[in-house]
N, C-alpha and C positions, 0 to 999 in steps of 0.2 A: 443371727438369722441370715445376714448377708453371706457369711462364710458357709453356712449350710447349703444355701442355694448354689454357691460355687462348687461345692463338693458334689452335689447332684449333677451339675453340668459336666464335671470331669468324669464321673462314673458313667453317665450316659454316653459320652464320647468314647470312653474305653470299651463299653459294651458294643458300640457300633463298629469299631475298627480293631482289627487283629493286632496290629503293631502301631504303637504310638511313641513318638519322641518328644521329650519335654525340653524346652530351652527358656532361659531367662533372657529376655530381649527388651528393647525399647520401642520397637516398631510393631505395627500390626501386620501379621503375615498375610501373604497372598499366595494362592487363591484361598479365599475364606472358606470355601466348601470342603477343603481338606485340612482345616485347622480350627483351633479354638483358642480364643484369647481370654485369659483370666487376669483382670487388672488387680494388682496387689495393693492392699491397704497397709500391710505390715510385713516385717520379716517373719513373724510367727505364721502368717498365712503361707509364705514361701516354704517354710519348714514343713507345715502340715501337708500342703499339696505335693511337695516333692517326695513324701513318703509313699506315694502311689507308684513311684518309678524307681526301679533298682539301679539303673545306669545314670541317674541324674547326679551331677556333681554340684553339691550344695556349697555355695560360697559362705564365708564367715559373715556374721552379723555386722562386724566392723566394716568389712568391705562393701556390704550392701548399703549401709548408712552413708559411707563415703560416696558411693555412686549416686545415691538419691540426693545428696547435698552438693554434688559437683556443680560448678557453674557452667559446665559444658552442656547441661541438659535443662530443658524448661520444665516447669511444673507438670505439664501435660505429658512429659516423657519419662515418668517414673517407670521402673521395671515392670514388665508384664510377663506372666507365666504363659508361654505360647506352647500349645500342643499340636504336633503335626502328625497326620496319618501317613503311614508308610505304605 
């Protein structure tokens, strides 16, 4: 159910904006009115959401897990799928 709601939010954002860039980041983008933040719960979500974008460079699952488990980031800084309107 959570993933379904995230997909709806992505689809609405894509319908609203002609060109959208997707990035895997740790911070919340600013300004918020030109972006959408999708907090990821798993690599499977990243794979699913990235399929909406042709130019998105999907990292390997091992690299994603390494980033999530890195001591350089706090628990609140897990990767986020950030969408930017161009």
